[in-house]
C-alpha positions as CSV (number, residue, x, y, z in Angstrom):
1,M,-47.9,-21.5,19.7
2,I,-45.9,-19.0,21.8
3,R,-43.4,-17.2,19.7
4,S,-42.4,-14.2,21.8
5,K,-39.4,-15.7,23.6
6,T,-38.0,-17.3,20.4
7,V,-38.0,-14.0,18.5
8,A,-36.6,-12.1,21.4
9,L,-33.6,-14.5,21.5
10,V,-32.9,-13.9,17.8
11,L,-33.1,-10.1,18.2
12,A,-31.2,-9.7,21.4
13,G,-28.8,-12.6,21.6
14,A,-28.4,-13.6,25.2
15,M,-30.6,-10.8,26.5
16,V,-33.6,-11.7,28.7
17,S,-36.8,-11.8,26.7
18,V,-39.9,-10.0,27.7
19,N,-42.2,-12.4,29.6
20,V,-45.4,-12.2,27.5
21,Q,-47.4,-15.4,27.0
22,A,-49.9,-14.3,24.4
23,E,-50.8,-17.2,22.0
24,V,-51.3,-16.8,18.3
25,P,-51.8,-19.3,15.6
26,G,-48.5,-20.9,14.7
27,N,-46.5,-21.6,11.5
28,A,-44.4,-24.8,11.9
29,R,-42.1,-24.0,9.0
30,A,-41.3,-20.5,10.2
31,E,-40.8,-21.7,13.8
32,A,-38.3,-24.3,12.7
33,G,-36.4,-21.8,10.6
34,M,-36.2,-19.3,13.4
35,R,-34.9,-21.9,15.9
36,T,-32.3,-23.1,13.4
37,F,-31.2,-19.6,12.6
38,A,-31.1,-18.6,16.3
39,A,-28.8,-21.5,17.1
40,A,-26.5,-20.7,14.2
41,L,-26.1,-17.0,15.1
42,P,-22.4,-16.2,15.8
43,K,-21.4,-14.2,18.9
44,A,-21.1,-10.5,18.7
45,S,-17.7,-9.3,17.4
46,A,-15.3,-8.8,20.2
47,M,-12.8,-6.0,20.3
48,G,-9.3,-7.3,19.5
49,N,-6.2,-6.6,17.4
50,A,-7.1,-7.1,13.7
51,D,-3.4,-7.2,12.8
52,N,-2.9,-10.2,15.0
53,S,-5.2,-12.2,12.7
54,P,-3.2,-15.2,11.4
55,L,-5.0,-15.1,8.1
56,L,-4.1,-11.4,7.5
57,A,-0.5,-12.1,8.5
58,S,-0.3,-15.0,6.1
59,L,-1.8,-12.9,3.3
60,I,0.8,-10.2,3.9
61,S,3.6,-12.7,3.8
62,E,2.2,-14.2,0.6
63,A,2.1,-10.7,-1.0
64,L,5.7,-10.0,0.0
65,E,6.8,-13.1,-2.0
66,N,4.4,-13.0,-4.9
67,N,3.2,-9.4,-5.6
68,P,4.8,-8.3,-9.0
69,E,5.0,-4.7,-7.9
70,I,7.1,-5.6,-4.9
71,Q,9.3,-7.9,-7.0
72,A,9.8,-5.2,-9.7
73,A,10.7,-2.7,-7.0
74,L,13.2,-5.2,-5.5
75,R,14.8,-5.7,-8.9
76,Q,15.0,-2.0,-9.4
77,R,16.7,-1.6,-6.0
78,D,19.2,-4.3,-6.9
79,A,20.0,-2.7,-10.2
80,A,20.5,0.8,-8.6
81,S,23.0,-0.7,-6.1
82,Q,25.1,-2.0,-9.0
83,R,25.5,1.5,-10.4
84,I,27.5,2.8,-7.5
85,A,30.9,1.2,-8.2
86,P,30.9,2.0,-12.0
87,A,30.2,5.7,-11.2
88,E,33.5,6.0,-9.4
89,A,35.5,4.0,-11.9
90,L,38.0,5.5,-14.4
91,D,37.2,5.7,-18.0
92,D,38.5,2.7,-20.1
93,P,42.1,3.2,-21.1
94,V,42.7,3.6,-24.8
95,L,45.2,1.4,-26.6
96,E,46.6,2.6,-29.9
97,A,49.0,1.2,-32.5
98,G,50.3,2.4,-35.8
99,V,53.1,3.8,-37.9
100,I,54.4,7.3,-37.5
101,N,56.6,9.5,-39.6
102,A,56.5,7.1,-42.6
103,P,57.9,8.8,-45.8
104,L,55.5,9.0,-48.8
105,A,58.3,8.2,-51.3
106,S,58.9,4.7,-50.0
107,S,57.3,2.2,-47.6
108,T,60.4,0.9,-46.0
109,F,61.1,1.4,-42.3
110,N,64.9,1.8,-42.6
111,R,65.3,4.8,-44.7
112,E,64.2,7.6,-42.3
113,D,65.4,7.9,-38.7
114,M,62.0,9.1,-37.5
115,T,60.0,6.3,-39.1
116,M,58.8,3.8,-36.5
117,K,56.1,1.4,-35.5
118,M,54.3,2.7,-32.4
119,I,52.1,1.2,-29.7
120,G,50.6,3.5,-27.0
121,L,48.3,3.6,-24.0
122,S,46.3,6.6,-22.8
123,Q,44.2,7.2,-19.7
124,R,41.9,10.1,-18.7
125,L,42.2,11.2,-15.1
126,P,39.2,13.3,-13.8
127,F,40.0,16.4,-11.8
128,P,40.4,15.5,-8.1
129,G,37.0,15.1,-6.4
130,K,34.9,14.3,-9.5
131,R,35.0,10.6,-9.0
132,G,34.0,10.8,-5.4
133,L,31.1,13.1,-6.3
134,R,29.9,10.7,-9.1
135,K,29.9,7.9,-6.6
136,D,28.0,9.9,-4.0
137,V,25.4,10.8,-6.7
138,A,25.0,7.1,-7.6
139,A,24.9,6.1,-3.9
140,R,22.1,8.6,-3.2
141,D,20.2,7.4,-6.2
142,A,20.4,3.9,-5.0
143,Q,19.4,4.9,-1.5
144,S,16.3,6.7,-2.8
145,V,15.4,3.6,-4.9
146,S,15.8,1.5,-1.8
147,F,13.4,3.7,0.1
148,G,11.0,3.5,-2.9
149,Y,11.1,-0.2,-2.6
150,Q,10.1,0.0,1.1
151,E,7.3,2.4,0.2
152,T,6.0,0.0,-2.4
153,V,6.0,-2.8,0.2
154,N,4.1,-0.6,2.7
155,R,1.7,0.5,0.1
156,V,0.9,-3.0,-1.0
157,V,0.4,-4.0,2.6
158,R,-2.0,-1.1,3.0
159,D,-3.9,-2.1,-0.1
160,I,-4.2,-5.7,1.3
161,K,-5.5,-4.5,4.6
162,T,-8.0,-2.2,3.1
163,A,-9.3,-4.8,0.7
164,Y,-9.3,-7.4,3.5
165,F,-11.4,-5.1,5.8
166,D,-13.7,-4.1,3.0
167,L,-14.4,-7.7,2.1
168,G,-14.9,-8.6,5.7
169,L,-17.3,-5.8,6.0
170,T,-19.3,-6.9,2.9
171,L,-19.5,-10.5,4.2
172,E,-20.6,-9.3,7.7
173,M,-23.2,-6.9,6.1
174,T,-24.4,-9.9,4.1
175,R,-24.7,-12.0,7.2
176,L,-26.7,-9.2,9.0
177,A,-29.0,-8.8,6.0
178,E,-29.7,-12.5,5.9
179,K,-30.4,-12.5,9.6
180,N,-32.7,-9.5,9.3
181,K,-34.5,-11.1,6.4
182,L,-35.2,-14.2,8.5
183,I,-36.5,-12.1,11.3
184,L,-38.7,-10.0,8.9
185,E,-40.0,-13.2,7.4
186,E,-41.0,-14.3,10.9
187,F,-42.7,-11.0,11.5
188,L,-44.5,-11.6,8.2
189,H,-45.8,-14.9,9.4
190,I,-47.0,-13.3,12.6
191,A,-48.8,-10.6,10.7
192,E,-50.4,-13.2,8.5
193,D,-51.5,-15.1,11.5
194,H,-53.0,-12.0,13.1
195,Y,-54.7,-11.1,9.8
196,A,-56.1,-14.7,9.5
197,V,-57.9,-14.4,12.9
198,G,-59.0,-10.8,12.3
199,R,-56.6,-9.2,14.7
200,G,-54.5,-7.5,12.1
201,S,-54.9,-5.8,8.7
202,Q,-53.8,-6.7,5.2
203,A,-51.7,-3.5,5.2
204,D,-49.5,-5.0,7.9
205,V,-48.9,-8.1,5.8
206,L,-48.0,-5.9,2.8
207,K,-45.6,-3.8,4.8
208,A,-43.8,-6.9,6.0
209,Q,-43.6,-8.2,2.5
210,T,-42.1,-4.9,1.4
211,Q,-39.4,-5.0,4.0
212,V,-38.5,-8.6,3.1
213,S,-38.2,-7.5,-0.5
214,R,-35.9,-4.6,0.6
215,M,-33.6,-7.1,2.3
216,V,-33.5,-9.3,-0.9
217,D,-32.5,-6.2,-2.8
218,E,-29.8,-5.4,-0.2
219,L,-28.4,-8.9,-0.6
220,L,-28.3,-8.5,-4.3
221,R,-26.4,-5.2,-4.0
222,L,-23.9,-6.8,-1.7
223,A,-23.5,-9.7,-4.0
224,R,-22.7,-7.2,-6.9
225,E,-20.1,-5.4,-4.8
226,R,-18.3,-8.5,-3.5
227,P,-16.5,-9.6,-6.7
228,A,-15.0,-6.1,-7.2
229,I,-13.5,-6.2,-3.7
230,E,-12.3,-9.8,-4.1
231,A,-10.6,-8.8,-7.4
232,E,-8.7,-6.0,-5.6
233,L,-7.6,-8.3,-2.9
234,I,-6.4,-10.9,-5.4
235,R,-4.5,-8.3,-7.3
236,A,-2.8,-7.0,-4.2
237,L,-1.8,-10.5,-3.2
238,G,-0.3,-11.2,-6.6
239,R,-2.5,-14.2,-7.2
240,D,-3.8,-15.4,-10.5
241,A,-7.2,-14.1,-11.3
242,T,-8.6,-17.6,-11.4
243,V,-7.6,-18.3,-7.8
244,A,-10.4,-17.8,-5.3
245,A,-10.2,-14.9,-2.8
246,P,-9.7,-15.6,0.9
247,V,-12.6,-15.3,3.3
248,P,-11.8,-12.7,5.9
249,E,-12.7,-13.0,9.5
250,P,-15.6,-10.8,10.9
251,P,-14.6,-7.2,11.6
252,Q,-12.8,-6.6,14.8
253,L,-11.4,-3.6,16.6
254,R,-7.6,-3.4,17.2
255,E,-7.6,-0.6,19.7
256,E,-4.4,1.5,19.6
257,H,-3.4,4.7,21.2
258,V,-3.3,7.4,18.6
259,D,-1.0,10.3,19.5
260,L,-0.9,12.8,16.7
261,E,2.3,14.4,17.7
262,S,4.1,11.1,18.2
263,L,2.8,9.9,14.8
264,R,4.1,13.0,13.1
265,E,7.6,12.5,14.6
266,T,7.6,8.9,13.6
267,A,6.5,9.7,10.1
268,L,9.3,12.2,9.6
269,A,11.8,9.7,10.9
270,R,10.6,6.5,9.2
271,R,8.3,7.2,6.2
272,P,10.2,5.8,3.2
273,Q,8.7,8.3,0.9
274,L,10.1,11.2,2.9
275,L,13.4,9.5,3.4
276,A,13.6,8.9,-0.4
277,L,13.0,12.6,-1.0
278,Q,15.7,13.5,1.5
279,S,18.0,11.2,-0.4
280,I,17.1,13.0,-3.7
281,V,17.8,16.4,-2.1
282,A,21.2,15.1,-0.9
283,R,21.8,13.6,-4.4
284,N,21.1,16.9,-6.1
285,E,23.4,18.7,-3.7
286,K,26.2,16.4,-4.9
287,A,25.1,16.8,-8.5
288,L,25.4,20.5,-8.1
289,D,28.9,20.2,-6.7
290,L,29.8,17.9,-9.6
291,A,28.5,20.4,-12.1
292,R,30.7,23.1,-10.5
293,K,33.7,20.8,-10.7
294,N,33.3,20.8,-14.5
295,Y,34.9,24.3,-14.4
296,Y,38.2,22.4,-13.8
297,P,39.9,20.4,-16.5
298,D,40.6,16.7,-16.6
299,L,44.0,15.3,-17.4
300,D,44.8,12.9,-20.2
301,V,48.1,10.9,-19.8
302,R,49.6,9.1,-22.9
303,L,52.5,6.7,-22.9
304,S,53.8,5.3,-26.2
305,Y,56.6,3.1,-27.4
306,G,58.2,3.5,-30.9
307,Q,60.2,0.7,-32.5
308,R,62.7,1.7,-35.2
309,D,64.4,-0.7,-37.7
310,N,68.2,-0.7,-38.4
311,M,69.6,1.6,-41.1
312,L,70.4,0.3,-44.6
313,D,74.1,-0.1,-43.6
314,G,73.1,-2.1,-40.5
315,T,73.6,0.7,-38.0
316,R,71.3,0.1,-35.1
317,R,68.7,2.7,-34.2
318,A,67.5,3.1,-30.7
319,D,63.8,2.7,-29.9
320,M,61.8,5.6,-28.5
321,V,59.4,6.2,-25.6
322,S,57.0,9.1,-25.5
323,L,55.0,10.5,-22.5
324,T,52.5,13.3,-23.1
325,M,49.9,15.0,-21.0
326,A,46.9,17.0,-22.1
327,I,44.0,18.8,-20.4
328,N,40.7,19.9,-21.8
329,L,40.0,23.6,-21.7
330,P,36.6,24.4,-20.2
331,V,36.3,27.7,-21.9
332,W,32.7,27.6,-23.0
333,R,31.4,28.7,-19.6
334,E,28.6,31.0,-20.5
335,N,26.8,28.8,-23.0
336,K,27.7,25.3,-21.7
337,L,28.9,25.1,-18.0
338,A,26.9,27.9,-16.4
339,P,23.5,26.6,-17.7
340,R,24.3,23.1,-16.3
341,V,25.1,24.6,-12.9
342,A,21.8,26.6,-13.0
343,E,20.0,23.4,-14.0
344,S,21.4,21.5,-11.1
345,L,20.6,24.3,-8.7
346,A,17.0,24.4,-9.9
347,I,16.6,20.6,-9.6
348,R,18.0,20.8,-6.0
349,D,15.6,23.5,-5.1
350,Q,12.7,21.6,-6.7
351,A,13.6,18.5,-4.6
352,Q,13.6,20.6,-1.4
353,S,10.2,22.0,-2.3
354,L,8.8,18.5,-3.1
355,Y,10.1,17.3,0.2
356,Q,8.5,20.1,2.2
357,A,5.2,19.6,0.2
358,Q,5.2,15.9,1.0
359,R,5.9,16.6,4.7
360,N,2.9,18.9,4.8
361,E,0.7,16.3,3.0
362,V,1.8,13.6,5.4
363,A,1.0,15.8,8.4
364,A,-2.4,16.7,7.0
365,S,-3.2,13.1,6.2
366,L,-2.2,12.0,9.6
367,R,-4.5,14.5,11.2
368,Q,-7.4,13.3,9.0
369,Q,-6.8,9.6,9.6
370,A,-6.3,10.1,13.3
371,A,-9.6,12.0,13.6
372,M,-11.3,9.3,11.5
373,A,-9.9,6.5,13.7
374,E,-10.9,8.3,16.9
375,Q,-14.5,9.0,15.7
376,S,-14.9,5.5,14.3
377,L,-13.7,3.9,17.5
378,K,-16.1,6.0,19.6
379,S,-19.0,5.2,17.4
380,A,-18.3,1.5,17.4
381,R,-18.0,1.5,21.2
382,L,-21.2,3.5,21.5
383,Y,-23.1,1.1,19.3
384,Q,-21.8,-2.0,21.0
385,T,-22.3,-0.8,24.6
386,T,-25.4,1.4,24.5
387,I,-27.3,1.9,21.2
388,L,-27.7,-1.7,20.1
389,P,-28.7,-3.2,23.4
390,Q,-31.3,-0.4,23.9
391,A,-32.6,-0.9,20.3
392,R,-32.8,-4.6,20.7
393,L,-34.8,-4.2,24.0
394,T,-37.1,-1.8,22.1
395,V,-37.8,-4.5,19.5
396,E,-38.6,-7.0,22.2
397,A,-40.9,-4.6,23.9
398,A,-42.6,-3.7,20.6
399,L,-43.0,-7.4,19.7
400,A,-44.6,-8.2,23.0
401,A,-46.9,-5.2,22.8
402,Y,-47.9,-6.1,19.2
403,R,-49.0,-9.6,20.3
404,V,-51.5,-8.0,22.6
405,N,-52.5,-5.2,20.2
406,R,-50.9,-2.4,22.2
407,V,-48.8,-1.1,19.3
408,D,-49.3,-1.2,15.6
409,F,-47.3,-3.4,13.3
410,L,-45.4,-0.5,11.7
411,T,-43.9,0.4,15.1
412,L,-42.5,-3.2,15.3
413,L,-41.1,-3.1,11.8
414,D,-39.5,0.3,12.3
415,S,-37.9,-0.9,15.5
416,Q,-36.4,-4.0,13.8
417,M,-35.1,-2.0,10.8
418,T,-33.6,0.5,13.3
419,V,-31.7,-2.4,14.9
420,F,-30.5,-3.6,11.5
421,N,-29.3,-0.1,10.5
422,Y,-27.5,0.2,13.8
423,E,-25.8,-3.2,13.3
424,I,-24.7,-2.1,9.9
425,S,-23.4,1.2,11.3
426,Q,-21.5,-0.6,14.0
427,V,-19.6,-3.0,11.6
428,T,-19.0,-0.1,9.2
429,S,-17.4,1.9,12.1
430,M,-15.3,-1.0,13.0
431,A,-14.1,-1.5,9.4
432,G,-13.5,2.3,9.1
433,Y,-11.4,2.3,12.2
434,N,-9.2,-0.6,11.0
435,K,-8.8,1.0,7.6
436,A,-7.8,4.3,9.2
437,L,-5.2,2.5,11.2
438,A,-3.9,0.8,8.1
439,E,-3.6,4.2,6.4
440,I,-1.7,5.5,9.5
441,D,0.7,2.6,9.3
442,L,1.5,3.6,5.7
443,L,1.9,7.3,6.6
444,I,4.3,6.6,9.5
445,G,6.3,4.0,7.5
446,K,5.4,1.0,9.7
447,S,7.0,-2.1,8.2
448,P,5.0,-5.3,7.6
449,M,4.9,-7.8,10.5
450,S,7.2,-10.2,8.7
451,L,9.5,-10.4,5.8
452,P,10.2,-13.3,3.5
453,A,13.4,-15.3,3.8
454,S,14.8,-13.6,0.7
455,E,14.4,-10.2,2.3
456,E,16.0,-11.2,5.6
457,A,19.2,-12.1,3.8
458,L,19.5,-8.7,2.1
């Protein structure tokens, strides 16, 4: 039975097989398996835009609706926005009622002219500018929380993309290992056939069996890793742990132009984490101004009405109205007010330093991820266009030469394992490129492709 063309098709896809017609004893079961597998092989992964995947887009939309971290951040944002108006509001007025100037000798209200029943209302009025500063502080707090919500959304989207690409890589590596195992099993049958007719050695059979066992071990390793990656994807989606994980599409390349300087400018202008730190800096500036305002007194205004009974002889007494004003005296400056100003100043400087440190970290991370994306893209292209086609041709040539005893079996096995390793390297580079782009999207503050209806209304 002639096997050379069949195996060449499996190894090289649509590439032209080496025209060698050497006949060796056949194995019907192996031939049937190889033909079935060759027909079932998917096409090589094409370069496209992974973010355009309908499945990935639907997973991101699902997470925006169901992820508990996003929902918690949304509730926190709503709560922070409700603190703005109360921060500017006046303190509650104080209502008071009682009896004043009542004589101890008697309890009647008509013996003393100054005895009266009183009701009063008082209100504290902060020094001008304090209310506005309190509102500004609360508004900046709410703004930083809002940016924190956006950062949470972007981080969850990054986690989904990373887990999605990792799971897709694991599934593709499993497919490649299964394909390679089938090819190695076919090589094993060929070695057994050669050994049966005295054209090969038992060592060739043992080497082939060892490589098949290695593929079985690789499949077991991938099977162990898959549940952990699926669990991470399920967590990021906000699904129940009992719900099955989605099955990603094979790895693809979404080629994008990566301009480091443009990315840095975009990150400084749009990264929610940096914008939140800017809001915190502005908030602490307002808090410092507010602390300095505490050197000025507040004003308490009190209005009261006193009702007096008629005298014992029936003479009418006029009721009385009182209006008083009071201010607090901020005299404890050295041990009370000055330390609070110093504290606010230190917190402001700390926020500025944190912002600068985060800017530097974002710039460094962008440089790292841009370099990783560029190198991964170049590697994936090189494997796809040059290395893998050449390696597959090498396997075809080695297989044809082995059939006519021009090369040893170890050369054939090494050639096939080289193809397998290159295929693994190619899909790993593709996944690494996509994950680097996902990290870049987080660093520059790129929003998810779509928002749920509840978010559009906000």
